[in-house]
DRENVEX-806112 format. One record per residue (C-alpha): x, y, z; residue in one letter. Coordinates in pm, 1 decimal, decimal comma. Each point is the difference from the previous one (the first is absolute). Layout:
N
{u->X; v->Y; w->Z; code->A}
...
This chain:
274
{u->514,8; v->-1345,2; w->1814,3; code->S}
{u->-346,0; v->117,4; w->108,6; code->L}
{u->-220,5; v->-254,9; w->-177,6; code->V}
{u->35,2; v->-372,1; w->-79,8; code->P}
{u->115,3; v->-92,1; w->-350,8; code->A}
{u->-338,3; v->-149,6; w->-91,5; code->E}
{u->-176,1; v->336,0; w->57,4; code->T}
{u->278,0; v->221,8; w->-137,4; code->L}
{u->-159,0; v->49,4; w->-344,2; code->A}
{u->-325,6; v->107,6; w->165,4; code->N}
{u->186,5; v->244,7; w->223,8; code->A}
{u->185,9; v->142,7; w->-300,9; code->V}
{u->-334,5; v->40,5; w->-178,2; code->T}
{u->-153,3; v->198,9; w->285,8; code->W}
{u->315,8; v->208,0; w->31,5; code->N}
{u->-16,6; v->80,9; w->-371,4; code->S}
{u->-367,5; v->96,5; w->16,8; code->S}
{u->62,6; v->232,9; w->294,6; code->L}
{u->292,0; v->156,5; w->-187,0; code->Y}
{u->-218,8; v->68,7; w->-304,3; code->E}
{u->-280,7; v->133,7; w->222,1; code->T}
{u->233,7; v->255,0; w->155,0; code->T}
{u->125,1; v->90,2; w->-349,1; code->N}
{u->-357,3; v->101,5; w->-80,9; code->M}
{u->-98,3; v->157,1; w->332,0; code->L}
{u->325,6; v->184,9; w->70,7; code->G}
{u->-15,2; v->256,1; w->-283,5; code->P}
{u->-374,4; v->46,7; w->52,9; code->A}
{u->54,2; v->63,0; w->370,5; code->L}
{u->278,1; v->247,3; w->-76,4; code->A}
{u->-232,9; v->185,6; w->-236,8; code->G}
{u->-274,0; v->6,8; w->265,0; code->A}
{u->241,9; v->143,7; w->258,0; code->I}
{u->108,2; v->270,1; w->-246,4; code->I}
{u->-366,9; v->74,7; w->-68,9; code->G}
{u->-57,5; v->57,0; w->372,4; code->V}
{u->320,8; v->189,0; w->76,3; code->L}
{u->-6,8; v->245,1; w->-291,0; code->V}
{u->-337,1; v->159,2; w->94,5; code->P}
{u->104,8; v->11,0; w->366,2; code->L}
{u->329,0; v->176,1; w->-69,4; code->S}
{u->-118,6; v->207,5; w->-294,7; code->G}
{u->324,3; v->-66,9; w->-187,7; code->E}
{u->199,3; v->-276,7; w->-163,6; code->T}
{u->343,6; v->63,7; w->146,9; code->G}
{u->241,9; v->-251,4; w->151,8; code->P}
{u->-174,0; v->-3,2; w->338,5; code->W}
{u->-323,6; v->-116,3; w->-163,0; code->T}
{u->159,9; v->-311,6; w->-142,9; code->Y}
{u->200,4; v->-64,1; w->316,6; code->A}
{u->-320,5; v->-135,4; w->154,9; code->G}
{u->18,1; v->-300,2; w->-234,0; code->I}
{u->348,8; v->-83,9; w->121,6; code->Y}
{u->-100,2; v->34,1; w->365,5; code->W}
{u->-285,1; v->-243,8; w->-67,2; code->F}
{u->245,2; v->-232,6; w->-175,8; code->N}
{u->235,3; v->20,1; w->300,6; code->A}
{u->-286,1; v->-102,5; w->232,7; code->L}
{u->-74,1; v->-300,9; w->-223,2; code->C}
{u->368,4; v->-95,1; w->4,0; code->Q}
{u->3,2; v->23,8; w->379,7; code->A}
{u->-304,3; v->-229,3; w->21,1; code->A}
{u->175,5; v->-244,7; w->-232,9; code->E}
{u->311,8; v->4,0; w->219,6; code->F}
{u->-207,4; v->-71,5; w->311,3; code->I}
{u->-169,4; v->-291,9; w->-176,7; code->N}
{u->336,5; v->-145,3; w->-101,9; code->F}
{u->113,4; v->2,3; w->363,3; code->L}
{u->-268,8; v->-256,7; w->77,8; code->G}
{u->129,7; v->-252,9; w->-253,4; code->I}
{u->192,7; v->-284,9; w->160,7; code->K}
{u->199,6; v->-225,9; w->-231,1; code->V}
{u->179,9; v->-303,7; w->134,6; code->E}
{u->309,5; v->-76,5; w->-204,3; code->Q}
{u->288,9; v->-232,6; w->79,9; code->P}
{u->316,2; v->189,0; w->98,6; code->P}
{u->255,9; v->30,0; w->-277,3; code->R}
{u->364,7; v->96,8; w->12,7; code->A}
{u->66,7; v->341,6; w->-150,5; code->R}
{u->180,8; v->-22,6; w->-331,5; code->E}
{u->286,7; v->246,2; w->-47,5; code->P}
{u->-74,7; v->270,2; w->-258,5; code->L}
{u->208,3; v->-73,5; w->-308,7; code->T}
{u->-55,5; v->42,1; w->-372,0; code->L}
{u->-88,2; v->-368,2; w->-15,5; code->R}
{u->-268,9; v->31,3; w->268,5; code->S}
{u->-124,1; v->328,0; w->-150,7; code->L}
{u->-73,1; v->-163,7; w->-335,5; code->F}
{u->-111,4; v->-336,1; w->142,7; code->A}
{u->-366,3; v->72,6; w->-76,6; code->G}
{u->70,0; v->89,4; w->-363,3; code->A}
{u->220,0; v->-310,4; w->-37,4; code->R}
{u->-273,8; v->-222,0; w->146,1; code->F}
{u->-261,1; v->145,6; w->-236,5; code->V}
{u->229,9; v->-51,4; w->-300,1; code->Y}
{u->66,1; v->-363,0; w->94,7; code->D}
{u->-368,7; v->-74,9; w->68,4; code->N}
{u->-154,0; v->0,0; w->-348,5; code->K}
{u->-357,6; v->-21,1; w->130,2; code->L}
{u->30,1; v->320,4; w->202,5; code->I}
{u->212,4; v->169,1; w->-267,7; code->L}
{u->-257,7; v->-78,9; w->-267,9; code->G}
{u->-292,2; v->127,9; w->207,8; code->I}
{u->171,8; v->324,7; w->98,5; code->I}
{u->134,4; v->82,9; w->-346,0; code->T}
{u->-331,3; v->-84,5; w->-170,9; code->L}
{u->-182,2; v->244,0; w->225,4; code->D}
{u->276,8; v->259,6; w->-27,7; code->M}
{u->-0,2; v->12,2; w->-380,3; code->F}
{u->-380,1; v->-12,3; w->-18,9; code->A}
{u->-27,2; v->307,6; w->222,5; code->V}
{u->294,3; v->165,5; w->-176,3; code->L}
{u->-168,5; v->-24,8; w->-340,1; code->L}
{u->-366,2; v->19,4; w->101,1; code->G}
{u->8,7; v->317,4; w->212,5; code->G}
{u->-296,2; v->168,0; w->-172,5; code->A}
{u->-124,0; v->152,9; w->327,3; code->V}
{u->270,1; v->267,9; w->-27,8; code->A}
{u->-168,0; v->123,7; w->-319,3; code->L}
{u->-349,4; v->36,1; w->149,1; code->L}
{u->5,7; v->383,0; w->21,6; code->P}
{u->69,5; v->38,4; w->-372,5; code->I}
{u->-254,5; v->-271,9; w->-86,0; code->F}
{u->-266,7; v->175,3; w->206,6; code->A}
{u->78,4; v->336,7; w->-159,9; code->K}
{u->91,6; v->-66,9; w->-364,0; code->D}
{u->-122,1; v->-351,6; w->-88,2; code->V}
{u->-323,0; v->-57,0; w->193,8; code->L}
{u->-86,1; v->366,6; w->73,5; code->N}
{u->-150,5; v->-76,5; w->341,2; code->V}
{u->175,6; v->259,0; w->216,7; code->G}
{u->89,3; v->-20,1; w->367,3; code->A}
{u->-303,7; v->-201,0; w->113,7; code->V}
{u->54,1; v->-262,0; w->-268,5; code->G}
{u->367,1; v->-12,7; w->89,9; code->Y}
{u->-94,6; v->-79,7; w->360,4; code->G}
{u->-209,8; v->-296,6; w->-115,1; code->F}
{u->278,0; v->-121,5; w->-230,0; code->L}
{u->255,6; v->28,1; w->278,8; code->R}
{u->-216,0; v->-200,5; w->239,5; code->A}
{u->-94,6; v->-276,1; w->-247,5; code->A}
{u->314,5; v->-218,9; w->40,8; code->P}
{u->-33,6; v->7,8; w->378,3; code->S}
{u->-368,6; v->-94,6; w->-20,9; code->V}
{u->94,5; v->-292,4; w->-224,9; code->G}
{u->275,2; v->-111,0; w->236,6; code->A}
{u->-233,1; v->12,2; w->301,0; code->I}
{u->-266,2; v->-198,8; w->-187,6; code->S}
{u->246,7; v->-276,6; w->-86,5; code->M}
{u->146,9; v->3,4; w->351,4; code->A}
{u->-343,2; v->-59,2; w->150,9; code->L}
{u->-58,5; v->-290,4; w->-240,1; code->I}
{u->336,6; v->-158,4; w->76,0; code->L}
{u->-40,2; v->48,8; w->375,5; code->A}
{u->-319,0; v->-204,8; w->5,9; code->H}
{u->121,4; v->-283,0; w->-221,9; code->R}
{u->208,7; v->-305,7; w->76,5; code->A}
{u->375,5; v->11,3; w->-48,9; code->T}
{u->85,2; v->81,4; w->-361,8; code->M}
{u->91,8; v->-301,2; w->-212,2; code->K}
{u->253,2; v->21,3; w->-286,0; code->R}
{u->118,6; v->338,2; w->123,0; code->A}
{u->277,7; v->24,1; w->-260,2; code->G}
{u->-238,5; v->-48,8; w->-291,3; code->R}
{u->-242,9; v->250,6; w->152,4; code->N}
{u->283,2; v->251,2; w->39,5; code->L}
{u->94,4; v->-30,4; w->-368,0; code->I}
{u->-360,7; v->44,7; w->-112,7; code->W}
{u->-50,3; v->293,2; w->238,1; code->A}
{u->302,5; v->191,0; w->-130,9; code->V}
{u->-110,9; v->-72,1; w->-359,2; code->A}
{u->-347,0; v->127,8; w->91,6; code->G}
{u->158,9; v->312,3; w->148,5; code->F}
{u->174,5; v->60,2; w->-333,3; code->G}
{u->-321,8; v->-50,6; w->-199,7; code->C}
{u->-194,9; v->237,7; w->225,6; code->A}
{u->276,6; v->258,5; w->-40,3; code->T}
{u->-21,2; v->-28,9; w->-380,4; code->I}
{u->-377,8; v->48,4; w->10,2; code->I}
{u->40,2; v->305,1; w->221,7; code->F}
{u->262,4; v->145,8; w->-232,2; code->G}
{u->-213,2; v->-37,2; w->-313,8; code->L}
{u->-334,5; v->96,3; w->154,2; code->S}
{u->-160,9; v->341,0; w->-54,3; code->R}
{u->-312,2; v->-93,7; w->196,5; code->N}
{u->2,0; v->98,2; w->367,6; code->F}
{u->-193,4; v->-304,4; w->123,2; code->W}
{u->214,5; v->-245,2; w->-195,4; code->L}
{u->313,8; v->168,8; w->135,8; code->S}
{u->-143,0; v->-18,4; w->351,2; code->L}
{u->-71,1; v->-372,4; w->-41,1; code->A}
{u->348,9; v->-64,0; w->-139,9; code->A}
{u->163,1; v->173,6; w->297,3; code->L}
{u->-225,9; v->-196,0; w->234,7; code->Y}
{u->130,7; v->-325,5; w->-146,7; code->F}
{u->362,4; v->114,8; w->23,2; code->T}
{u->-63,0; v->14,3; w->375,8; code->G}
{u->-172,9; v->-340,4; w->-1,2; code->V}
{u->289,5; v->-172,3; w->-179,0; code->F}
{u->268,3; v->187,9; w->191,8; code->D}
{u->-144,0; v->-115,3; w->332,2; code->N}
{u->31,8; v->-366,3; w->-103,2; code->V}
{u->365,4; v->69,3; w->-82,1; code->S}
{u->58,9; v->172,7; w->335,0; code->V}
{u->-155,5; v->-282,8; w->203,5; code->V}
{u->183,8; v->-278,4; w->-185,3; code->V}
{u->335,0; v->179,6; w->-0,7; code->R}
{u->-0,7; v->101,0; w->365,5; code->N}
{u->-125,8; v->-339,6; w->118,0; code->S}
{u->255,2; v->-203,7; w->-195,2; code->I}
{u->289,6; v->230,0; w->90,0; code->V}
{u->-85,4; v->-36,4; w->369,9; code->Q}
{u->-53,3; v->-377,4; w->-6,5; code->I}
{u->294,5; v->-89,6; w->-227,4; code->A}
{u->253,5; v->202,4; w->202,0; code->T}
{u->173,7; v->-142,1; w->310,4; code->P}
{u->-58,5; v->184,1; w->325,9; code->E}
{u->355,1; v->134,4; w->24,4; code->D}
{u->-18,4; v->150,9; w->-351,9; code->M}
{u->-354,7; v->133,7; w->1,5; code->R}
{u->82,6; v->357,8; w->98,8; code->G}
{u->268,4; v->40,9; w->-263,2; code->R}
{u->-203,7; v->-165,4; w->-274,4; code->V}
{u->-297,0; v->223,7; w->84,4; code->N}
{u->233,7; v->297,8; w->-26,0; code->A}
{u->103,5; v->-107,9; w->-351,2; code->V}
{u->-364,4; v->-59,2; w->-93,4; code->N}
{u->-96,9; v->343,8; w->128,5; code->S}
{u->287,9; v->161,5; w->-190,0; code->L}
{u->-101,9; v->-169,0; w->-325,7; code->F}
{u->-366,8; v->97,1; w->30,5; code->I}
{u->54,4; v->358,3; w->119,2; code->S}
{u->260,1; v->64,4; w->-267,9; code->T}
{u->-219,0; v->-141,6; w->-276,4; code->S}
{u->-294,0; v->219,0; w->109,1; code->N}
{u->207,5; v->318,2; w->-21,0; code->Q}
{u->187,5; v->-95,3; w->-316,8; code->L}
{u->-328,5; v->-115,7; w->-155,4; code->G}
{u->-149,9; v->345,5; w->48,7; code->E}
{u->315,6; v->154,3; w->-148,1; code->F}
{u->-16,9; v->-237,8; w->-297,9; code->E}
{u->-368,5; v->78,7; w->-60,3; code->S}
{u->57,2; v->373,8; w->20,4; code->G}
{u->301,9; v->-11,3; w->-229,7; code->T}
{u->-174,4; v->-219,3; w->-257,7; code->T}
{u->-309,0; v->221,1; w->8,8; code->A}
{u->213,0; v->313,8; w->-45,4; code->T}
{u->164,8; v->-147,5; w->-308,3; code->I}
{u->-339,1; v->-114,7; w->-126,9; code->G}
{u->-151,6; v->345,9; w->46,6; code->I}
{u->285,9; v->157,5; w->-194,6; code->A}
{u->-46,7; v->-246,6; w->-286,9; code->L}
{u->-374,3; v->-72,2; w->1,3; code->L}
{u->-172,2; v->277,0; w->194,4; code->G}
{u->-149,2; v->48,4; w->350,7; code->P}
{u->-261,4; v->-275,3; w->-37,4; code->M}
{u->166,8; v->-277,5; w->-197,2; code->A}
{u->334,9; v->26,3; w->181,6; code->G}
{u->-121,8; v->-108,9; w->346,9; code->P}
{u->-231,7; v->-263,2; w->-150,9; code->M}
{u->282,4; v->-165,3; w->-192,2; code->I}
{u->231,2; v->23,2; w->303,5; code->A}
{u->-249,2; v->-176,2; w->230,9; code->A}
{u->-91,0; v->-266,1; w->-254,8; code->A}
{u->367,4; v->-68,3; w->-76,7; code->A}
{u->63,2; v->-50,8; w->372,1; code->G}
{u->-275,9; v->-262,1; w->13,0; code->G}
{u->145,6; v->-177,5; w->-303,5; code->I}
{u->341,2; v->2,8; w->167,6; code->G}
{u->-150,7; v->-159,0; w->311,4; code->T}
{u->-144,7; v->-286,8; w->-205,6; code->I}
{u->336,9; v->-49,9; w->-171,6; code->I}
{u->164,4; v->-23,7; w->344,3; code->V}
{u->-253,4; v->-267,5; w->102,5; code->V}
């Protein structure tokens, strides 16, 4: 509703890059605030960490004020009575629209099986032996990759053959996940995680753009709700799946091989889904 259809993909790209930037800067900023507050207070009790939440509340207030300035002109629509049929209208539309259904489910299963990021602490400690500092670099690598790709996409013409590019991007995400799972070299692991972010950003831009454009105005809110539910659920369940698989692997193969096999198997599963 805010931007014309011909610039929607570019807007989605910038939105994605800003999201990944805050994913990197947010934890670092929280750590910096803790580093300032702990020496000032001389303790690490609840009141020390409360300062982070006060800062967060100020940011939320600024966001709310910014939203008040957004003016969206939409044609008036009659309110639809709340029934079970209207409640599930978005899910029914997605199921009937095979293009949107295919895009959402492809991304959902790829994230569900390729959630190697949840295993980063154990990789940093037991597989790569790089400690907390190395873990910080590993954690930031996907976001750096996503930002890099977002900047490339934002300065290029509208993507051609988006469906083909989406398929290749998700396959690339799976391959990068396999490399990360099997690697015992820190720099190779860092590069693999970087490329998971690169490929994932292509998927995000294509999926969000097509879902917006291919959905009628009166269904867009409900379809976006279904899309959000799919993606959020797959992120959480993907972390659960990775942790469970790694736990079983550790019991059978040991603290190093277990997580490696779990991450690599997730990447293989992603390619099978593609």
